[in-house]
OpenMM code with the backbone's topology and positions (N, CA, C; nanometers):
from openmm import Vec3, app, unit

residues = "MET THR ARG VAL HIS ARG THR HIS ILE VAL ALA THR LEU VAL GLY ALA ALA TRP LEU LEU LEU PRO SER GLY LEU ALA ALA GLN ALA PRO ALA ALA PRO ALA THR PRO ALA PRO LEU ALA ALA PRO THR GLY ASP ALA THR ARG GLY LYS VAL LEU PHE ASP GLN THR LEU ARG CYS TYR ALA CYS HIS GLY PHE ASP ALA GLN THR GLY SER PRO ARG LEU VAL PRO MET VAL ARG PRO GLU ASP VAL PHE LEU ALA TYR VAL LYS LYS PRO ALA THR GLN GLY MET PRO SER PHE ARG ASP ALA ALA ASP ARG ASP LEU ALA ASP VAL TYR ALA TYR ILE ARG SER ILE PRO ARG ALA ALA PRO GLU ALA ASP SER ILE PRO LEU LEU LYS THR ILE LEU ASP ARG ARG THR SER ALA LYS".split()
positions = [
    Vec3(0.1050, -0.1008, -0.0166),
    Vec3(-0.0111, 0.0068, 0.0032),
    Vec3(0.1135, 0.1240, 0.0069),
    Vec3(0.0593, 0.2149, -0.0866),
    Vec3(0.1809, 0.3195, -0.0884),
    Vec3(0.1289, 0.4471, 0.0037),
    Vec3(0.2063, 0.5283, 0.0314),
    Vec3(0.1755, 0.6348, 0.1205),
    Vec3(0.0582, 0.7232, 0.0810),
    Vec3(0.0338, 0.7435, -0.0566),
    Vec3(-0.0872, 0.8152, -0.1180),
    Vec3(-0.2029, 0.7559, -0.0891),
    Vec3(-0.2166, 0.5966, -0.0656),
    Vec3(-0.3306, 0.5436, -0.0618),
    Vec3(-0.3457, 0.5597, 0.0943),
    Vec3(-0.2270, 0.5451, 0.1918),
    Vec3(-0.3187, 0.5295, 0.3399),
    Vec3(-0.3241, 0.6992, 0.3542),
    Vec3(-0.2883, 0.7737, 0.3357),
    Vec3(-0.3329, 0.9070, 0.3499),
    Vec3(-0.4618, 0.9257, 0.3237),
    Vec3(-0.5071, 0.8850, 0.1625),
    Vec3(-0.6539, 0.8719, 0.1291),
    Vec3(-0.7383, 0.8187, 0.2416),
    Vec3(-0.6894, 0.7072, 0.2861),
    Vec3(-0.7811, 0.5968, 0.3715),
    Vec3(-0.7915, 0.6762, 0.5036),
    Vec3(-0.7116, 0.7482, 0.5144),
    Vec3(-0.7184, 0.8324, 0.7341),
    Vec3(-0.8055, 0.9076, 0.6524),
    Vec3(-0.8014, 0.9705, 0.5431),
    Vec3(-0.8557, 1.1388, 0.5580),
    Vec3(-1.0341, 1.1124, 0.5413),
    Vec3(-1.0473, 0.9759, 0.4366),
    Vec3(-1.1631, 0.9401, 0.4712),
    Vec3(-1.2372, 0.8509, 0.5726),
    Vec3(-1.1342, 0.8154, 0.6666),
    Vec3(-1.1985, 0.7503, 0.7777),
    Vec3(-1.1898, 0.9125, 0.8643),
    Vec3(-1.1646, 0.9676, 0.8598),
    Vec3(-1.1543, 1.0807, 0.9447),
    Vec3(-1.2751, 1.1777, 0.9023),
    Vec3(-1.3058, 1.1304, 0.8083),
    Vec3(-1.4213, 1.2507, 0.7157),
    Vec3(-1.5246, 1.2011, 0.8265),
    Vec3(-1.5288, 1.0669, 0.7613),
    Vec3(-1.6766, 0.9840, 0.8069),
    Vec3(-1.6874, 0.9852, 0.9408),
    Vec3(-1.6278, 1.0177, 1.0493),
    Vec3(-1.5972, 1.0055, 1.1960),
    Vec3(-1.6602, 1.1703, 1.2033),
    Vec3(-1.6436, 1.2347, 1.1331),
    Vec3(-1.6914, 1.3768, 1.1432),
    Vec3(-1.8416, 1.4004, 1.1381),
    Vec3(-1.8705, 1.3339, 1.0530),
    Vec3(-1.9970, 1.3162, 0.9596),
    Vec3(-2.0934, 1.2593, 1.0695),
    Vec3(-2.0202, 1.1176, 1.1244),
    Vec3(-2.1342, 1.0437, 1.2423),
    Vec3(-2.0922, 1.1397, 1.3654),
    Vec3(-2.0029, 1.1997, 1.4050),
    Vec3(-2.0262, 1.2555, 1.5401),
    Vec3(-2.1351, 1.3865, 1.5611),
    Vec3(-2.1731, 1.4249, 1.5089),
    Vec3(-2.2844, 1.5732, 1.5365),
    Vec3(-2.4167, 1.4918, 1.5807),
    Vec3(-2.4380, 1.3923, 1.4720),
    Vec3(-2.5057, 1.3508, 1.5244),
    Vec3(-2.5524, 1.2414, 1.6178),
    Vec3(-2.4803, 1.1833, 1.6604),
    Vec3(-2.4487, 1.1190, 1.7757),
    Vec3(-2.4727, 1.2289, 1.9026),
    Vec3(-2.4137, 1.3616, 1.9064),
    Vec3(-2.3611, 1.4153, 2.0219),
    Vec3(-2.5414, 1.4600, 2.0176),
    Vec3(-2.5849, 1.5089, 1.8802),
    Vec3(-2.6979, 1.5640, 1.8942),
    Vec3(-2.8329, 1.4781, 1.9901),
    Vec3(-2.8070, 1.3410, 1.9765),
    Vec3(-2.8888, 1.2656, 2.0075),
    Vec3(-2.8720, 1.2668, 2.1869),
    Vec3(-2.7527, 1.2968, 2.2571),
    Vec3(-2.7181, 1.2672, 2.3673),
    Vec3(-2.7259, 1.4281, 2.4274),
    Vec3(-2.6760, 1.5180, 2.3684),
    Vec3(-2.7368, 1.6692, 2.4817),
    Vec3(-2.8482, 1.6812, 2.4764),
    Vec3(-2.8851, 1.7765, 2.5575),
    Vec3(-2.9740, 1.8272, 2.6148),
    Vec3(-3.0457, 1.9442, 2.5549),
    Vec3(-3.1758, 1.9579, 2.4998),
    Vec3(-3.1925, 2.1558, 2.4193),
    Vec3(-3.1540, 2.2108, 2.5084),
    Vec3(-3.1147, 2.3249, 2.4142),
    Vec3(-3.0092, 2.4185, 2.5135),
    Vec3(-3.1581, 2.5433, 2.4767),
    Vec3(-3.1371, 2.6145, 2.5771),
    Vec3(-3.2835, 2.7094, 2.6031),
    Vec3(-3.2738, 2.8348, 2.5148),
    Vec3(-3.4063, 2.8654, 2.4624),
    Vec3(-3.4063, 2.9407, 2.3356),
    Vec3(-3.3170, 3.1160, 2.3773),
    Vec3(-3.3365, 3.1915, 2.4912),
    Vec3(-3.2505, 3.2416, 2.5081),
    Vec3(-3.1871, 3.2701, 2.6117),
    Vec3(-3.0590, 3.3184, 2.6451),
    Vec3(-3.0329, 3.2856, 2.8095),
    Vec3(-3.1014, 3.3373, 2.9206),
    Vec3(-3.0431, 3.3341, 3.0291),
    Vec3(-3.1425, 3.3892, 3.1515),
    Vec3(-3.0513, 3.5486, 3.1423),
    Vec3(-3.1402, 3.6510, 3.1944),
    Vec3(-3.0637, 3.7295, 3.1816),
    Vec3(-2.9796, 3.7757, 3.3300),
    Vec3(-2.8485, 3.8314, 3.3459),
    Vec3(-2.8199, 3.8340, 3.4640),
    Vec3(-2.8741, 3.9505, 3.5891),
    Vec3(-2.8538, 3.8745, 3.7133),
    Vec3(-2.9390, 3.9350, 3.7872),
    Vec3(-2.8302, 4.1008, 3.8302),
    Vec3(-2.9049, 4.1963, 3.8784),
    Vec3(-2.8343, 4.3347, 3.8872),
    Vec3(-2.6795, 4.3303, 3.9423),
    Vec3(-2.6038, 4.3975, 3.9540),
    Vec3(-2.4820, 4.3770, 3.9987),
    Vec3(-2.4884, 4.4249, 4.1664),
    Vec3(-2.4257, 4.4039, 4.2789),
    Vec3(-2.4526, 4.4395, 4.3654),
    Vec3(-2.3882, 4.5494, 4.4177),
    Vec3(-2.2597, 4.5588, 4.3848),
    Vec3(-2.1786, 4.6275, 4.3904),
    Vec3(-2.1828, 4.7701, 4.3547),
    Vec3(-2.0541, 4.8546, 4.3916),
    Vec3(-2.0371, 4.9872, 4.3654),
    Vec3(-1.9605, 5.0133, 4.2241),
    Vec3(-2.0841, 5.0710, 4.1238),
    Vec3(-1.9562, 5.0656, 4.0128),
    Vec3(-1.8430, 5.2042, 3.9816),
    Vec3(-1.8941, 5.2724, 4.0408),
    Vec3(-1.7828, 5.3825, 4.0825),
    Vec3(-1.6105, 5.3256, 4.1328),
    Vec3(-1.6846, 5.2970, 4.2486),
    Vec3(-1.5938, 5.2380, 4.3240),
    Vec3(-1.4960, 5.1017, 4.2401),
    Vec3(-1.5892, 5.0442, 4.1600),
    Vec3(-1.5078, 4.9349, 4.1021),
    Vec3(-1.4431, 4.9728, 3.9707),
    Vec3(-1.5155, 5.1165, 3.9545),
    Vec3(-1.3687, 5.1850, 3.8060),
    Vec3(-1.2529, 5.2093, 3.8869),
    Vec3(-1.2473, 5.2619, 4.0083),
    Vec3(-1.0972, 5.2924, 4.0598),
    Vec3(-1.0481, 5.1759, 4.1155),
    Vec3(-1.0830, 5.0615, 4.1576),
    Vec3(-1.0359, 4.8865, 4.1866),
    Vec3(-0.9519, 4.8560, 4.0328),
    Vec3(-1.0593, 4.8686, 3.9455),
    Vec3(-1.0179, 4.8122, 3.8179),
    Vec3(-0.8859, 4.8804, 3.7724),
    Vec3(-0.8687, 5.0182, 3.7389),
    Vec3(-0.7872, 5.1401, 3.6925),
    Vec3(-0.6574, 5.1324, 3.7819),
    Vec3(-0.6863, 5.1692, 3.9239),
    Vec3(-0.5613, 5.1694, 3.9917),
    Vec3(-0.5243, 5.0737, 4.1236),
    Vec3(-0.5944, 4.9997, 4.1528),
    Vec3(-0.6230, 4.8822, 4.3047),
    Vec3(-0.5311, 4.7861, 4.2276),
    Vec3(-0.6542, 4.7074, 4.1764),
    Vec3(-0.6109, 4.5597, 4.0848),
    Vec3(-0.5560, 4.5573, 3.9701),
    Vec3(-0.5226, 4.7191, 3.8944),
    Vec3(-0.4987, 4.7104, 3.7925),
    Vec3(-0.5170, 4.5663, 3.6582),
    Vec3(-0.6803, 4.5496, 3.7181),
    Vec3(-0.7409, 4.4882, 3.5625),
    Vec3(-0.6661, 4.5517, 3.4308),
    Vec3(-0.6983, 4.7196, 3.4172),
    Vec3(-0.6890, 4.7179, 3.3086),
    Vec3(-0.5697, 4.6702, 3.1971),
    Vec3(-0.4618, 4.6132, 3.3174),
    Vec3(-0.3343, 4.6187, 3.2470),
    Vec3(-0.3422, 4.4596, 3.1687),
    Vec3(-0.4495, 4.3576, 3.1205),
    Vec3(-0.4617, 4.2745, 2.9916),
    Vec3(-0.5998, 4.3183, 2.9791),
    Vec3(-0.7359, 4.3445, 3.0807),
    Vec3(-0.8407, 4.3759, 3.0023),
    Vec3(-0.8683, 4.5140, 2.9423),
    Vec3(-0.7732, 4.6162, 2.9187),
    Vec3(-0.7885, 4.7435, 2.8624),
    Vec3(-0.8518, 4.8082, 2.9214),
    Vec3(-0.8185, 4.9610, 2.9511),
    Vec3(-0.9248, 5.0366, 3.0773),
    Vec3(-1.0546, 5.0242, 3.0230),
    Vec3(-1.1094, 5.0147, 2.8949),
    Vec3(-1.2601, 4.9756, 2.8652),
    Vec3(-1.3172, 4.8252, 2.8772),
    Vec3(-1.2113, 4.7615, 2.9279),
    Vec3(-1.2220, 4.5711, 2.9078),
    Vec3(-1.2631, 4.5507, 2.8055),
    Vec3(-1.2811, 4.5978, 2.7048),
    Vec3(-1.2906, 4.5736, 2.5398),
    Vec3(-1.1763, 4.5738, 2.4709),
    Vec3(-1.0652, 4.5978, 2.4581),
    Vec3(-0.9553, 4.5793, 2.4249),
    Vec3(-0.8702, 4.4787, 2.4337),
    Vec3(-0.8848, 4.4235, 2.5850),
    Vec3(-0.7371, 4.3467, 2.6014),
    Vec3(-0.8166, 4.1727, 2.5816),
    Vec3(-0.6939, 4.1031, 2.6748),
    Vec3(-0.7524, 3.9486, 2.6505),
    Vec3(-0.7206, 3.9362, 2.7698),
    Vec3(-0.8778, 3.8416, 2.8148),
    Vec3(-0.9699, 3.8443, 2.7062),
    Vec3(-1.1069, 3.9407, 2.7094),
    Vec3(-1.1554, 3.9804, 2.6538),
    Vec3(-1.2621, 4.1015, 2.6180),
    Vec3(-1.3445, 4.0725, 2.7543),
    Vec3(-1.4080, 4.1638, 2.8517),
    Vec3(-1.5220, 4.1100, 2.9453),
    Vec3(-1.6423, 4.1896, 2.9356),
    Vec3(-1.6248, 4.2639, 2.8517),
    Vec3(-1.7527, 4.3161, 2.7705),
    Vec3(-1.8026, 4.2633, 2.6373),
    Vec3(-1.9319, 4.2391, 2.6396),
    Vec3(-1.9893, 4.2512, 2.7235),
    Vec3(-1.9555, 4.1420, 2.8103),
    Vec3(-2.0234, 4.1276, 2.9788),
    Vec3(-2.0201, 4.0320, 3.0704),
    Vec3(-2.1172, 3.9539, 3.0780),
    Vec3(-2.1058, 3.8176, 3.0419),
    Vec3(-2.1347, 3.7352, 3.0858),
    Vec3(-2.1843, 3.6004, 3.1810),
    Vec3(-2.1176, 3.6523, 3.2453),
    Vec3(-2.1211, 3.5965, 3.3723),
    Vec3(-2.1699, 3.6535, 3.4724),
    Vec3(-2.2434, 3.5394, 3.5569),
    Vec3(-2.3444, 3.5965, 3.6878),
    Vec3(-2.2547, 3.5970, 3.7681),
    Vec3(-2.2686, 3.7286, 3.8624),
    Vec3(-2.1286, 3.7623, 4.0137),
    Vec3(-2.1057, 3.6517, 4.0687),
    Vec3(-2.1706, 3.6019, 4.0941),
    Vec3(-2.0891, 3.4820, 4.1916),
    Vec3(-1.9890, 3.3892, 4.1067),
    Vec3(-2.0282, 3.3788, 3.9989),
    Vec3(-1.9315, 3.2923, 3.9059),
    Vec3(-1.8081, 3.4016, 3.8834),
    Vec3(-1.8472, 3.5005, 3.8310),
    Vec3(-1.7364, 3.5900, 3.8239),
    Vec3(-1.6431, 3.5838, 3.9562),
    Vec3(-1.6957, 3.6235, 4.0410),
    Vec3(-1.6154, 3.6410, 4.1898),
    Vec3(-1.5133, 3.4939, 4.2164),
    Vec3(-1.5858, 3.3622, 4.1926),
    Vec3(-1.5336, 3.2655, 4.1913),
    Vec3(-1.4349, 3.2599, 4.1207),
    Vec3(-1.4287, 3.2900, 3.9937),
    Vec3(-1.3348, 3.2563, 3.9219),
    Vec3(-1.2365, 3.3614, 3.9344),
    Vec3(-1.2528, 3.5145, 3.9655),
    Vec3(-1.1438, 3.6029, 4.0125),
    Vec3(-1.0440, 3.5018, 4.1623),
    Vec3(-1.1048, 3.4559, 4.2429),
    Vec3(-1.0273, 3.4546, 4.3561),
    Vec3(-0.9622, 3.3016, 4.2840),
    Vec3(-1.0390, 3.2306, 4.2206),
    Vec3(-0.9496, 3.1130, 4.1810),
    Vec3(-0.9379, 3.0532, 4.0174),
    Vec3(-0.8568, 3.1098, 3.9475),
    Vec3(-0.8774, 3.1357, 3.7912),
    Vec3(-0.8368, 2.9903, 3.7334),
    Vec3(-0.9382, 2.9697, 3.6375),
    Vec3(-0.9236, 2.8375, 3.5960),
    Vec3(-0.7863, 2.8137, 3.4821),
    Vec3(-0.7137, 2.9209, 3.4459),
    Vec3(-0.6342, 2.9493, 3.3474),
    Vec3(-0.4938, 3.0274, 3.4007),
    Vec3(-0.3602, 2.9697, 3.3844),
    Vec3(-0.2747, 3.0299, 3.4215),
    Vec3(-0.2437, 3.1945, 3.4211),
    Vec3(-0.2850, 3.2582, 3.2673),
    Vec3(-0.2730, 3.3540, 3.2525),
    Vec3(-0.3674, 3.4458, 3.3237),
    Vec3(-0.4419, 3.4157, 3.4317),
    Vec3(-0.5049, 3.5479, 3.4718),
    Vec3(-0.4405, 3.4989, 3.6597),
    Vec3(-0.3587, 3.5970, 3.7385),
    Vec3(-0.3572, 3.5951, 3.8572),
    Vec3(-0.4797, 3.5991, 3.9293),
    Vec3(-0.4693, 3.5120, 4.0253),
    Vec3(-0.5606, 3.5023, 4.1949),
    Vec3(-0.5283, 3.5983, 4.2302),
    Vec3(-0.7119, 3.6368, 4.2545),
    Vec3(-0.6925, 3.7654, 4.4262),
    Vec3(-0.7825, 3.7027, 4.5005),
    Vec3(-0.7243, 3.6269, 4.5523),
    Vec3(-0.8237, 3.4910, 4.6459),
    Vec3(-0.8465, 3.5665, 4.8064),
    Vec3(-0.7003, 3.7121, 4.8067),
    Vec3(-0.7433, 3.7703, 4.9560),
    Vec3(-0.7953, 3.8971, 4.9401),
    Vec3(-0.8731, 3.9182, 4.8086),
    Vec3(-0.9284, 4.0490, 4.7307),
    Vec3(-1.0712, 4.0520, 4.8273),
    Vec3(-1.1059, 4.1261, 4.9180),
    Vec3(-1.2559, 4.1192, 4.9484),
    Vec3(-1.3748, 4.1108, 4.8478),
    Vec3(-1.4549, 4.0168, 4.8874),
    Vec3(-1.5902, 4.0175, 4.8059),
    Vec3(-1.6235, 4.1378, 4.7247),
    Vec3(-1.6557, 4.2501, 4.8551),
    Vec3(-1.7628, 4.3363, 4.8275),
    Vec3(-1.6514, 4.3957, 4.7390),
    Vec3(-1.5141, 4.4314, 4.7210),
    Vec3(-1.3782, 4.4552, 4.6232),
    Vec3(-1.4530, 4.4250, 4.4805),
    Vec3(-1.4209, 4.2753, 4.4832),
    Vec3(-1.4487, 4.1780, 4.3508),
    Vec3(-1.5985, 4.2604, 4.2992),
    Vec3(-1.7027, 4.2626, 4.4026),
    Vec3(-1.8335, 4.2713, 4.3693),
    Vec3(-1.8619, 4.4230, 4.3026),
    Vec3(-1.7837, 4.5284, 4.3501),
    Vec3(-1.7557, 4.6798, 4.2609),
    Vec3(-1.7337, 4.6572, 4.1793),
    Vec3(-1.5921, 4.5906, 4.1111),
    Vec3(-1.5287, 4.5210, 4.0000),
    Vec3(-1.6307, 4.4822, 3.8735),
    Vec3(-1.7143, 4.3680, 3.9146),
    Vec3(-1.8122, 4.3276, 3.8433),
    Vec3(-1.9178, 4.4371, 3.7881),
    Vec3(-1.9714, 4.5029, 3.9157),
    Vec3(-2.0607, 4.6173, 3.8929),
    Vec3(-2.0182, 4.7687, 3.7933),
    Vec3(-1.8493, 4.7385, 3.7905),
    Vec3(-1.8186, 4.8521, 3.7085),
    Vec3(-1.8386, 4.7894, 3.5441),
    Vec3(-1.7713, 4.6626, 3.5550),
    Vec3(-1.7612, 4.6045, 3.4074),
    Vec3(-1.9249, 4.6043, 3.3509),
    Vec3(-2.0169, 4.5212, 3.4453),
    Vec3(-2.1477, 4.5474, 3.3914),
    Vec3(-2.1806, 4.6820, 3.3610),
    Vec3(-2.1103, 4.7736, 3.4257),
    Vec3(-2.1942, 4.9129, 3.3674),
    Vec3(-2.1335, 4.9684, 3.2410),
    Vec3(-2.0009, 4.9440, 3.1659),
    Vec3(-1.9317, 4.9338, 3.0860),
    Vec3(-2.0430, 4.9284, 2.9502),
    Vec3(-2.0771, 5.0222, 2.8506),
    Vec3(-2.1727, 4.9826, 2.7186),
    Vec3(-2.0571, 4.9360, 2.6229),
    Vec3(-2.1118, 4.8346, 2.5544),
    Vec3(-2.0525, 4.7873, 2.4405),
    Vec3(-1.9919, 4.9034, 2.3283),
    Vec3(-1.8711, 4.8883, 2.2877),
    Vec3(-1.8413, 5.0054, 2.2421),
    Vec3(-1.8952, 5.0223, 2.1042),
    Vec3(-1.9207, 4.9030, 2.0321),
    Vec3(-2.0421, 4.9167, 1.9242),
    Vec3(-2.1450, 4.8171, 1.8985),
    Vec3(-2.2688, 4.8613, 1.8632),
    Vec3(-2.3414, 4.7437, 1.8834),
    Vec3(-2.3511, 4.6625, 1.8001),
    Vec3(-2.3786, 4.5227, 1.7903),
    Vec3(-2.4209, 4.3789, 1.6650),
    Vec3(-2.4231, 4.4667, 1.5747),
    Vec3(-2.3898, 4.3795, 1.4453),
    Vec3(-2.4084, 4.4039, 1.3505),
    Vec3(-2.5563, 4.4224, 1.3273),
    Vec3(-2.6583, 4.2736, 1.3361),
    Vec3(-2.7828, 4.2534, 1.3675),
    Vec3(-2.8461, 4.3362, 1.3561),
    Vec3(-2.8667, 4.4414, 1.4891),
    Vec3(-2.8856, 4.5246, 1.5268),
    Vec3(-2.9324, 4.6926, 1.4447),
    Vec3(-2.8738, 4.7115, 1.3617),
    Vec3(-2.9002, 4.7892, 1.2488),
    Vec3(-2.9187, 4.7427, 1.1428),
    Vec3(-3.0623, 4.7914, 1.1034),
    Vec3(-3.1407, 4.7382, 0.9686),
    Vec3(-3.0241, 4.7387, 0.8532),
    Vec3(-2.9740, 4.8531, 0.8045),
    Vec3(-2.8594, 4.8617, 0.7066),
    Vec3(-2.8073, 4.7725, 0.6922),
    Vec3(-2.7007, 4.7335, 0.7969),
    Vec3(-2.6062, 4.6571, 0.7947),
    Vec3(-2.6614, 4.5159, 0.7975),
    Vec3(-2.7651, 4.4928, 0.8588),
    Vec3(-2.8017, 4.3434, 0.8899),
    Vec3(-2.8762, 4.3432, 0.6975),
    Vec3(-2.9277, 4.3880, 0.6466),
    Vec3(-2.9476, 4.3909, 0.4821),
    Vec3(-2.8484, 4.3565, 0.4287),
    Vec3(-2.7037, 4.4608, 0.4410),
    Vec3(-2.6220, 4.4185, 0.3651),
    Vec3(-2.5382, 4.3061, 0.3570),
    Vec3(-2.5213, 4.2522, 0.5077),
    Vec3(-2.4512, 4.1285, 0.5262),
    Vec3(-2.5692, 4.0137, 0.4869),
    Vec3(-2.7076, 4.0209, 0.5102),
    Vec3(-2.7948, 3.9057, 0.4356),
    Vec3(-2.7476, 3.8979, 0.2957),
    Vec3(-2.7534, 3.9719, 0.2280),
    Vec3(-2.7666, 4.0135, 0.1371),
    Vec3(-2.6181, 3.9090, 0.0444),
    Vec3(-2.4706, 3.9290, 0.1393),
    Vec3(-2.3865, 3.8777, 0.1214),
    Vec3(-2.3680, 3.7173, 0.1431),
    Vec3(-2.4421, 3.6983, 0.2121),
    Vec3(-2.4592, 3.5251, 0.2892),
    Vec3(-2.5032, 3.5022, 0.1754),
    Vec3(-2.6330, 3.5212, 0.1457),
    Vec3(-2.7158, 3.4562, 0.0358),
    Vec3(-2.6589, 3.4763, -0.0919),
    Vec3(-2.5272, 3.5499, -0.1171),
    Vec3(-2.4928, 3.5340, -0.2777),
    Vec3(-2.4146, 3.4414, -0.2792),
    Vec3(-2.2991, 3.3546, -0.1799),
    Vec3(-2.2458, 3.2911, -0.1698),
    Vec3(-2.3051, 3.1210, -0.1971),
] * unit.nanometer
topology = app.Topology()
chain = topology.addChain("A")
for resn in residues:
    res = topology.addResidue(resn, chain)
    for name in ("N", "CA", "C"):
        topology.addAtom(name, app.Element.getBySymbol(name[0]), res)
């Protein structure tokens, strides 16, 4: 059997596996909710949170001054407050420093500040003219 022939067989098997995988997962996965539940209002003080974000904890160094230009972006904040606090105290990634000694009140204030930051730009789908242009480009393909 030639190397080209083996490569073709492997590629065919991998392709077949990918075709079968989504159907098997779809049968086992629970149905996703139609829309995500809205986040509860933050409990902290956004004004105090801005000072903590910018000066005390220096979150801006990685996440940008507007929390939208760094990595990862924090706006829009999609995590509930309790999940955010738990993550910041014990991050799952090495790139994020641990703030386990920070007071819950301080982190709640930072969360409130992040939630208060408006998105830099609206979604293209929310602007009728842009949505029409994007829909035309998609249907033309």
